VEXTOR-873967 format. One record per residue: residue in three letters; z, x, y of N, C-alpha, C in turn. Coordinates in pm, whole numbers, plus 50000, padded with zeros to 5 digits. Layout:
N
ALAZXYZXYZXY/...
***
This chain:
151
MET498035046751259499125055751225499935049551112/LEU500365057851020501195053550909502655056250942/TYR503455045750931504895046650952505565043550817/ILE506455052550775507085051050645508595049750663/PHE509145039550601510595038850587510875042450443/TYR511615053250421511885057950286513225052350238/GLY513195045150127514405039250071514415024150089/ASP515575018350065515735003850078515794999950225/ARG515294988350254515314983150390515284967950384/GLU515984961750477515944947150485514614942650541/ASN514294930150516513084923750570511794930350523/VAL511814935350400510624940950337510234931850223/ILE508954929450206508494921350093508364930749974/ASN509294929249880509334937849762508464932649649/HIS508294919749641507514913649533506174909049591/SER505364918749627504124915649697503134907949610/ALA503144910049479502214902549393502504887649400/ILE503764884149395504154870049405503834864649545/TYR504144872749646503874868549783502364866249803/PHE501544875649751500094874349760499634861249696/ASN500114858549575499674846649502499914833749579/ASN500894833849666501254821849741500754821649885/THR500134832649930499734833050071498294837450097/TYR497614843249997496294848850026495344837850074/GLU494374842150152493364833050205492004837150151/ASP491144827350126489824830250071489054840350155/GLU489194839650287488454848650376488764863350348/TRP489984866150304490354879950277489424886050172/LEU489044878150074488234883249964486754883850000/GLU486404879450118485034880550167484844892950253/ASP485924899750286485904911750369485374923650287/ASP484414930950341483794942050268484794953150234/PHE485724955750323486734966050296487644961850180/VAL488044949350176488854944150066488084945149935/LYS486814941449938485984942549817485924957049769/GLU485814966349862485754980549827487064985149761/MET488214980549815489494984149754489604978449612/ILE489194966049594489244959749462488344967349364/ARG487174971049411486224978549326486834991949284/ALA487474998849377488015012149349489285011649266/VAL490205002849300491515002749233491474995349101/ASP490874983449101490834975348978489514976348903/ARG488554983548959487234985048900486594971348873/SER486804962248967486314948548953485454944949073/GLU484544935449051483614931049156483944916849199/VAL484064915049330484284901849385482944894549390/VAL482844883649318481644875349318481764864649427/SER482944858949435483264849049538484784849249556/PRO485294842349656486754842449675487544837249555/HIS486864830349463487564824749347487134831049215/LEU486214840749221485714846949099485554861849116/ILE486244869249031486174883749029485844887948887/GLU484864896748875484454901748743485204914548712/SER486084913748611486864925248567486254930548437/PRO486064943848427485524949348303486494948248186/VAL487764946248216488784945348111489104930748078/LEU489304922548182489754908848162488644898448164/GLY487444902548205486344892948221486464885848353/PRO485984873448363486084866048489487534862248518/ILE488004865848637489374862848677489404857248818/GLY490514851548855490744847248992491564857749065/PRO491724856349195492474866149274493914868149228/ARG494514858049171495904859249126496044868849008/ASN494934872448944494964881648830494644896048868/LEU494494898748996494304912649040495594920449014/SER495494933649015496684941948993497644940649111/GLY498904943449084499904943249191499614953249300/GLY499044964749262498714974849362497664970249460/VAL496584964449411495524960149501495974947949582/LYS496804939449524497344928149601498164933349719/THR498964943749694499784949549800498894955649908/LEU497844962649868496914968349966496264957550052/ILE495824946849989495194936050064496174930250165/LEU497414928250122498424923150215498664932850330/MET498734945850300498924955750406497794955050509/TYR496604952750460495434952250548495334939150625/GLU495614928250560495374915050619496564909050692/ASP497774912450652498984906250707499624915850807/ASN499604912150933500154920751038501604917451073/GLU502194908051004503534903451040504634908650948/HIS504284914250834505304918050736505184932750698/ILE506284937950645506304951450589506344949950438/PHE505504957550369505404956550225505894969350158/ASN506464967750040506974978949964505814985649891/ALA505464997549935504355004949874504705010449738/THR505955009149698506355013349565505675004649460/ASN505164993149502504394984449412503014990349380/CYS502665000849451501345007049436501455020049357/GLY500445022849279500355035749213499705045949305/ASN499625058249258498995068749337497515065949365/ASN496885057549281495485054249306495315045649431/CYS496405040849487496365032849611496605041349734/ALA497075053749717497495062049830496385064249932/LYS495185067449885494095069949980493735057350058/TRP493955045749997493665033050064494725029950168/ILE495975033550140497035031850240496695040350362/LEU496265052850339495895061450450494705055750528/GLU493755050050457492585044250525492985032050608/ILE493855023650555494335012250632495035017250757/ALA495855027750743496595033250857495675039850959/ARG494485043850918493505049051015492885037551095/ARG492835026051035492235014351098493205006651188/LYS494515007751156495525000651234496885007051208/ASP497845004651296499195009151269499715001851146/LEU500295009251054500775003550929502175008750900/THR503104999650881504465003250842504664998950698/ILE505145008550616505415005750475506825010250440/CYS507335004650335508575009350274508145016950148/LEU508805028050122508445036250007509725041249941/GLN509785039749810510985043849737510685054349631/HIS509515060249638509185071249548508245080749623/ASN508005092349565507155102249629505695099849594/MET505065090949668503655087949645502825100249678/ASP501825102849597500945114449616499795110649707/PHE499865115049832498815112249929497705122749928/GLY497705131549831496605140949812496795154049886/LYS495765162249875495815175749930495345176650074/GLY494745166150123494195166550259495235164250367/GLU494765164950489495605162450606495685147450633/PHE496825143050678497025129250721498185129250819/GLU498375118250886499505117150978500385105550936/ALA501685108150933502665097750904503955101150977/VAL504675090751014505965092351080507015085250996/PHE508105092250967509215086150896510095078750995/LEU510275065850972511115057851060512585060951041/ASN512965066850929514355070450903514875080551005/ASN514005090051043514455101051128513455105051237/GLY512315098251245511325101251348510455113451321/LYS510615119651205509845131751175508405128351141/LYS507485136251199506065134451174505605144751071/VAL504775140250977504225149150876502705148450879/THR502075159350834500615159750836500015163350701/ASN500875165050599500365168050465501475165350364/MET501135166450237502095163450131503275173050130/ARG503035185550157504145195350157505195191350259/GLU504745188050380505685183850484506385170850445/LEU505645161550386506235148850343507345151350242/LEU507075159650143508075162550040509295169650098/ASP509075178450196510205185250261511095175150334/VAL510495165750404511265155650478512035146850380/VAL511375142450273512035133950174513195141550109/PHE512975154050075514035162250013515235163350107/ASP514965165950235516055166950333516815153850344/MET516105142550343516765129550352517625127050229/GLN517125131050113517895129049990519175137349991/ILE519105149450041520295157950051521285151750148/GLU520805146850262521685140550361522385128450301/GLN521655120450222522245108650158523335112650058/GLU523085123349984524065127849885525325133149952/GLN525175139050069526315144750139527105134150217/ALA526495122750238527175112250317528245105150238/
***
């Protein structure tokens, strides 16, 4: 299940790229699902935990992956922290949903990420409202924004 806190929140890792660079483990890059995310988001192939072939940058290490894919890997591998999904582009949205299908995932979000036209399930921690598609998500976000303006 995907749990979303919309807006600022304490105890969220906002600089996930820096956090990743200092905490990632080699085993994470040996996971087939992680390799698939790297292939899809960065269009790069993991050769080994220390070597990734990028079509743009050539041979790189894990610290040179995009901030979006670093955040996805942390969401998947780290069960102790909440990460700011605002570090991710819309190309990461389907992967966030897939991670949330595999395990409960709580994220912080500060923009209207496009989760696509399909059905999904998410619960907003701000107000407990459950959404099942983008239209419902946007309605909940709009209502929260109006409430904040009126407060």
